N, C-alpha and C positions, 0 to 999 in steps of 0.2 A: 435459478432457483425454479421449482416446479409451479407453474402458474395456474395449471388445472388440477386440483387436488383429487386423489382417488376418482379420476376419469375412467368409466368403463366404457371402452370405445368400440363402436362397430365399424367395420370396414366396408365401404360401398364401392366395389370396383368401378372406375371410370368406365362408362358406356357398358355396364354389365348389371344385370339385376343383383340384388343384395344377396351374399351368402347367408347360410345359417347363422343367427345370432351367437356370438362367442364373446367372452370377456376377455380383455388383453391383460391377463396376469403378468405375462412377461414383461410389459411396460412398467407395471407396479413393480416389479422386481428390479427393472432398470432404474426406476426412481430410487430404490432403496440403495443400491450401489452407489447411485451418484450423491445421495445427501450423506451416506456414512463416510465416502471418500473426502467431501468436503469437510464434515465434522472431523475426522482423524487429522486432516491436514491443520486445521485451525487449532487443534489441541496440541499441535507439535510433535505427533507421533514420527520418529525417526524415519522409519522406513516407508513413509508415504510422502515423499516429497512433491509429488506430482497430484496431490489430491484435489486441488483446485480444478482438474479437468472435469469433475463432476458438473460443474457449471455447464461445460460444452456439451454434457450429456443431455441436460435439461434443455438447452437450447433447440436441438435436434428433436427432442421428444415434443416440444412446443410447435416447432415448425410443422411435425407431421400431423399432430391433432388438430391445431387450429386450421391449417390449410384443408385437411379433411373436412372439418367442419363447414367451412366457407364453400368449398367446391361442391359438396353434396347438397347444401341448400340451393345455391346457384342452378344446378342441374336439375334438382327436384321441382323448384318452383318457378325457374326462368328469372327470379329476381333476388334480392337480398335485402333483409331488413337491418340496416346499419344501427337503428336504435335498438332493435332487439339484441343484437350482437354485442354492443357496449354495454348495455345494461346486464347481460348474462356475465360478461367478463367482471364488471364492477361487483355483481352479487357473490361471484365465486371468490374474487380476490380481495376487495377492499375490506371486509369486516376483520379478518385476521391482521392484515397489514396494517390498517389503522390502529388495531388494539394494541400489537406489538409495539408500533410507532409510540403511541401514547404511553405504554408503560415503559419503554426504553428512554423516552424523553424525560419522563417523571424521575427514573432512577438517576439519570445524569444530572438533572437539574437539583435534587434533593441530597444526593449522596457524594458527589464530586465536589471538589474545591471550586470557589467561584471561578478562578484562573482556568481550571479544566473544563467546566461547564460552558464558560463564555467561547471557549475554542470550537464547540460543537453545535452551537446554535444554527450556523449556516448550514452544516451537514443535515441536521434534523429538518430544516425548512425545506431544503432541497429534496431529500426524501419524501417529505409530503406532498411534493409536487411532481413526483416522479421524474425528478430531474436530477437525481444523485449521480448518475454516471456523468453528466456534464460538469457538476460540481468538483467530483474527484479528478476528471481528466484535466481541469484546470489548476490543480495543485501541484508543488513541485515534488512532493514525495509520491512514488506511485504505490500501487496495490501491495508491491512486496517490500518497499522500503521505509515506511513510516515507523519510527520507534514507539509512537503512542498512537496505535490505529484507532480510527474513528469508531465508536459503537454503531454508526449508521452506515460504515462503509458497504456492508454486505447489500444494502438496498440497490446499488448500481445495477445489478443484473435483472432485478424487478424492472427497473427502468428501461432497460434495453428491451424488455419484452413488451412492455406497456407501449413504447414507441412503435415496435413493430406491430402489434395489434392495431394500432392507429392508422398505419399507411397501408398494411396488407390487404385488409377486406377491399379498400379502394382500387388497389391495382389489380386484384383478382378479378373484381366486378368488371373493370374496364377491360380486360383481356377476354373473359368469357363471353361477354357480349360480342366482340369481334370474333371468337372462335367459332361462332356458327359458321362463319365463311372461311376459316383457317384453323383446322383441328390442331394444328402443330404450335399455335402462337402461345399457348400456355407453356408448354415446354420450353419455347425460345426464352420467355420471360424468366422463368425459373432458373434456366441453365445461364441465362446471362447476368441475373443477380448473383448467382452462386460465383462464376467466373470473375467478374469486376470486383466483387467484395473480396473474393479470397486474394486476388491480385493486390489490392489495396492492403489486405491484412499483412501479407507477405512483405511489402514495401515500407510501410508505415511501422511495421513492429521493429524495424531496424532505426528508421529514421525518427520516429516519435513514438516509443514504446508505450508511454503512459497514455496517452490519447487512444492508440490502437488497442489497448487492452480494454478500455471503457466504453467506446462509442458504437453506435450502431452499425455505421458504413463499414467497419473492419469485422463485425460479428454477423451482420445479416448473411452470409454466406452459410453459416451454420444452421441457421433458422431455414434458408432455402434448401440445404440438403434435405433437412426433414420434410419440406414440402415435396421435392423430387422424389424422396422415399414413397410418399403417398402415392405418386403416379404410377411409380414402378411397382408398388405392391399390388395395384389393382389390376396388373397385368400377370401377376404371379400367382395364380389360383390353383395350380397342380403339382407344386413342388415335391420332389420325394422326399421321405422320411431322412434319407442320408444327406440329402443337400440342406434340409433345414438344420441339421445336427452340425453340419460344417459351417454353415453361417453363425449359428449361436455360437459356437465354440470359437470361432475366429474372432467374432465381435467381443466376447468375454475376454479374450486373451490381449486384444488391442486396448480396451479399457483397463485392465488390470494392469497391464505392462506401462501403459501411460502412468497410471497413478504411482508405480514404482520406480520408474525410470525418468520421466520428466522432471526437470528442475527449474527452478526461477531464473537460472542463468541463460537460459534458453530463449530466443526470441519467441514471445508468445502475444496473441494466438498464432499467426503466421502459419508456415507449413506444418510446425509441430502439431497445431490443433487438429489437423487431417486424422491423426491416429484415433484419438477417442471419438471423434465424430464419424469416421468409417465404421468404427466398431459399434457404434449405436446404430447406424444405418443397418449394418448387418443382422443385428439381433431383432430390429423391427421386422426387416425383410423375412426373417426366419419364421416369423407368425404371420405371412400374407395368406390371405384366402380364408382366414378365419380359423386356421389350425395352427397351434403351436408347434415348435418341434418337439419331437420326443425328449422326453426327460426335462424339458422346460418347465412343467408344473412342479415337478419335484425341486428344481434347481432355484428357478425365479419365482415361482408360484406358491412356494411354501408359506406357511402362517407367518413365520417371523419376518419374511420378505415382503409379504402383502401388508403385514402391519406397518413396517418401516415405509413403504411405499405411500401408503394411505396418508401417513401423518408427515411425510416429506416436505411439504409446503410449510406447515407449521413449525417443524424442526429446523428448516433452514433459517426462518425468520428468529426464533428464539434462540437458538444455540450460541450467535455470535455475541449479542450484548450480555448474555449470560457468562460468557468466557472473558469479555473485555472489561466490563465494569468492575468486577472484582479485581482484574489485574490492576487497573489504573487506582483502586484503593489500596492495594499492598505495596508495603515497602520494598518487597524482593519479587522476583520472577516467580510466578505461580509453577509448582512442581508438577508433573505428570499426573501424578494420582490426584492431586487436587483439580486439575482440569477434567479428570474422569468423573470425579462427583459432580461437577457442574454440568458436564455432558449428559450424565444420567437425569439429573433435574431437568435438563433441557427436554429429553425424550418423554419424561412424565408430563411435563407442561405442554407439550406439542400432543401427547395422546389426549389430554383433556381438552385441550383447545379444538382438536379435530371433533371429538366427541359432542362437545357443548356449544361449538361455534360454527365450525364449518359444516358439519353434517345439516343442522337445522337450517342455516341460510340455503346450503343447495336444494333443500326441499321445498322452499319457497317458489311459488308460481310467479313467474316474470310477466306474463302476460298482460296483468292489470296494473303492475306497479313500476313500469318503465319510467314514468316521470318522477315517482316518489325515490326511485332508486337513485337517479342523477342527482336530485335535490339532496338527498340525505349525504351521498358521497360528496358533492361538492360542498355542502354546509360542514360537514365533519372536517374536511381538509381545510376549509376557511378558518374554522375555529382553532384547529392544530396550528397553523401557521400564524395566526395573530397571536394566540396564548404563549407559544414557545418563543416568537419573535419578541413580544413584550417581555417575557420572562428574561430573555437574554439581554435586553436593554436594562432590565431591573439587576440583573446580575453584575452588568459592567460598570452601573453606577455606584452598586453596594461595594464593589471592589474598589473603585476609585474613593468613595467616602471612607472606606476602611484604612486604605493608605493614608489619607489626609488625617484622620483621627489618631492614627498611631505614628504619625512621623517623628514625634518626639522620644519614640522608646525604641524604634527600630534600630537594629545594627549597633549594639554595644561595641565599644572600643575594646580590641583584644590585643594586647601586648603580646608580641610573638617575635620569631627569628627575622621576619622580613616586611611586617605590615606596617610597622612604626611610620607614620607620616603619610600612609598610603593615600588616604582618602583626601589630603590636602592637594593632590596633582589633579584629581578628577574634573574633567571639563566636558562640556556636551559636544554634540556633533558639530556645532559652529564654533567651538573654541572658546566659548563662555565659560566662566565659573560657575559652578552649581552650588546652592546653599545646601548645607547638610540638614535640611528640615524636609527634604523632598527625596523620594525612593527613585534611583535611577539605574537603569532604565525602569519606566514604571511597569508594573505588573502586566498591565493589558497591552504593553508593546515590546516586552522583551523578547518575545519569540520571533519578532520582526528586527532584531537588532543585529543587522548583518553589516560588516565592513564592507567598504568600497568594492575590494577586490572580488566579492560574492555578488555584486550587481551591476559591475561595468563590463562583464564578459570575459574579464582575465582569469578568472578561476576555471579550470576545466571540470567538466561532468561528463558522465556517461561514455560512450565508446569514442566520440571524436575528441581530438585534443589538439592544441598548438604548442609546441615546446619552445617557440621563439621568445615568448613571454611579452610582459608588457613593461614599459619604461616609466619611471617617476623620479622626482627630486632634479638634481642639476644633470641634465642630460648630456652635456658636453665636459662632464667632469673626467679627469684621468683616473679617478677613484670608482671602482665598480663594486657592487655588493649584490649577491644573487639570492634570493629567497626560494628554496626547492624543499617541496613536502607536500603534505596532504591539507585538509581543510584545518588542520591544527597549526600548520604553518600560515595558512590564510589567515588565520584570527589574529596573528602578532603583525599583521600589515599595517595597522594604524601607528603602533609603535616604531616601525622601521620606515614608513613614509615621513613621519615628523623627523626622526633622525636624519633622513636623507635630506630633508629642506632645511634643517638648521645646520647641519655638519657640512653639506654641499658635496653628497657623493650621488652616483648614479644607482638607483635601485631597480632590478630587474625581478619580476616575479614569475616563477616557474611552479604552478601548484595545480594539483588535481584532486578533487575530492574523493575519499575512499581510496586512495591509491598513496602508499608511502613512497618518499625517495629512497628509503632503505630498498636495497634491491632484494626484497622477497619474491619468489616465484609465483604471484598470484596469477591465476588463470581466468579469474571470473569474479563476480560479486554474488554472494548468496542471497541477496535480496533485491537484485536488479536482473530483469529478464533481457536476453540480449548480451552482445560482446561488451567487454569493459576494457580492453586494450590497457591494461596497467603496466603490463612489463613493456610494452612499447612505448609507453609514456616515460617510464624509468630510463630506458636506454636513450630515447631522444633527448631528454632532459639533461642526462650526463653528458651527451655528445654536443648539446648546446653551451654547458659550462666549459667544456674543453675548447670550443671556438672562441669563447668570451674571454678566457683566462682571467677571471676576476680576481679582485684583492681578497675578498671574503666571501665564503657561501654558508649561509644561514640555513641550517637543517632542522627542520621540526616535523613531528609526526605523532599522530595518536598511537602510541606504542602498544596498548592492549587490545586493539580493535580488531586484529586481522587473524586472529585464532579462528579456525574454523572455516576460512577463505578457502575457495577451490584452489588447489596447488600447494596449500600450505600445510606441511607435516605436523605430526603431534610433538615432536621436540621444539617447541616454539621459540624459547628463548636462545637456544642455538642457532636457530635459522635467523633470528633477528640479528644476532652478532655477526654471523657471516655475511648476512645482507648488508649490514653497517659497514664491515671491512671491505666489501667489493665497492661500495660507494665511496669510501675515503681513499681507498687506493686508487680509484679512478679518477680522482680530482687532478688537474693540471698542476705541475711543479710551481710553487710560488703561491699557490691559493691557500689560505688558511680557513679551516672549518670551525664554524661556531654552532654548536648545538643548544638548540632551546629545548631543555627537557619539557617533556609533556607535563600539561597542567593537571591538576588534581580533578578527578571526576567522582560523579555520583551515581549510584545504581538506578535512580529514578530522577526525574525532573525536579531540582530542589524548589523550583519557584512555585509549584503547586502546593508543596509544604508551606512556603512562606505566605502564600494567600490564605492559608487557613491559620497561621500562628505569627500575625504580623506583630502581636505585642511580645513575642518571645522566638525570633528567628533563630536563636541558638539551637531550638529543638531541630532544626534542619540542618545542621552540620554533618558533615560526614567525617568518621575517624580517619586521622592523617594515614595510618597504616592501610587503610582500606580504599585511600584515593588514588593510588598508584602502584606501580610495581617496582620494589626496591631493587629487585634482580636487574631488570631491564635498564633502571637508571644507572645502576653501576656499570653495567656493559657498555653503556653510551659515555659514561664520565671517562672510564678508563680507556676506550677506543679512541676518542677525540684527544685526550691528554696525551696519548702515545704518539698521535700524528702532529703535536704540536698545536693543537687546537684549544678552544676553550669551551667549557660547559657551563650553561646558565641554569641552575636549579630552580625552576618555577615552584615547586613544592614549598620550598623555603620561603619563597616570595609571597605566596598566598595562602600559608597556613601557618599556625602557631605549633606548638611542639605536640599537641594532642590531637587537634582537629582542624578541619578547614571549613571555615564559615561559608553558608549560602549568602549571608549579608554582612558586609563589614562597613561598620558606620552606616552611611545612607545607601551605599552601593550593592546591587545584585552582582555576585560573583560570576555566575554561570548563566549562559542563553537557555541551555536545556539539559543541563547534567554532563554535558560532553564538551562544549565550546565556551570559552571565556566571553564575557561581554566586552563591547567596544571599550566603555570607559575603563575597565581593567587594563586593556592592552595599551591605552593611552597614558595610564597611571605609571606604567613601567617602562616608558619610553628611556628613561635615563639608564635603567639598569642594562636594558638591551643594547643601547648605544655605547655604554662603557665596554662591553664585551666584544664590539666591532672595532676598537681602536688597537 
């Protein structure tokens, strides 16, 4: 995001007198391109899969401008006012930042359900402390993968820049004091930061893509690129018009092509981010020496571009909560035209914010207000953290109280095809019986209701995997059962583990989240940057099964989830059937297949609805016909039956003839709208075990 809004920058070449004053309208145009790219990407416009590179453009601009400000002051005065620098940054950034944070926090706490609001309190507090990037780097769902993204996730880039602002003046001050004896020391510093950080970015984008996306040490090279651009531009005072046009055109091409061609499946930032970074560098250099490239004023400095560039900081801050909060309130995904209306509202709100908040604060003199600026910023942050932290505790207690007061009315008994007596089997994680006067899992813990396979390292995630599997049950048994599939196989693990212990067979699990055992030609994950290796896992898992020659293979997958995945074609049902046939035909002779059909799913997390309708949870049920694909279920049933196997119809077990309840008696049925809860899996142990005999 753009930390210096509407900055009209003067270039002072290093070691030369300042050129004639010029406004860098081309930089404002760059900001416009960057913020529009991010906005279109977040709207889900299909032809901008790489719009997130707009943030990389902002990083380079920030490195260029801030380094220039620091270096000029150091060279002009021989010293540097750290208090003045930080006060100016707070004056420019904090008013809008804190205003949007306050407005977004208030909207989240008042409009969303208690369950939803409680999830985002930590994110809000981290954003208030300029630590959002650390907060999101520590979460399992990355920037691209969260099904319910936080309204505060976009604050991560602000946090990166604030952390940069904290350390960068100190480093430049230390080096420029020494630079009087070594004029090359500054170049060594900037080049070293660029090289080391880029190397870390390339390596860690593969090893730890979530952290590398969010943290400063893998983003510093982009900011250092901006700083190096300042040093280079100081020496390029007499570029020809043709060369300036070439630089500008090349830069625009690199940025636009990055937005059009870069996808979330690539390792990012890594080496891929070089394209938007170098594009931004080229455009900035095209305006070196105080003269923009011919045509730049018409292309980058026209009124619409300057308008968007001026409001880019406010627009970046406002657009995301305006897109996300309505989506969290909606029962169905927002359509593109609805998002376009929200984007237009964000532009209007950003323009008003720029006019009535940004500009007035920019006009204030900082000289006599440093101390007051610090105190106001710190005080406001403290108030926000305290208020929203307290509010979060109140929401959690309110949710717990609501569950307690509603415990006699939740989960009406629903006579259906497979639910009769279901809740009588429910036990907690320790195996104890649960009284039916208590909602389980509780609403405030259901999102953490992960079966053992997801916490003990046995389930595979990301690019790396082990197909050897983990073993449970009676390890020396002559009878072996293999569980093979994606996370929907994993959530049946409690039932299979219990059956293995009771019936005395060896259970081996071979699972990988977001990768079906059905042999679909998946080449990547649309919401995960970097390699995914799904086909490699499928082949290795099947090869492991051939080695084991088990008595039974339990196959279960999220049937409807892979439409639109890289490598998957438009005729999805046909591909699923072919992939299933390939899997079944590849099983060793004598191994019987058991397909546990996919569980019913919800378009949105039903537990948010339940938290709002505790006295009438039937409101949160999903229509049976909408909860699964009858066509895919038929394909699976027919295929496994033809191979002499068994099909377990979980929709019949978990739904009545009309709907699938979100709560049955006192049991929450789904963890997130996609996966069943652990009590549900345990409750169906007998039905799963019977299919294995």
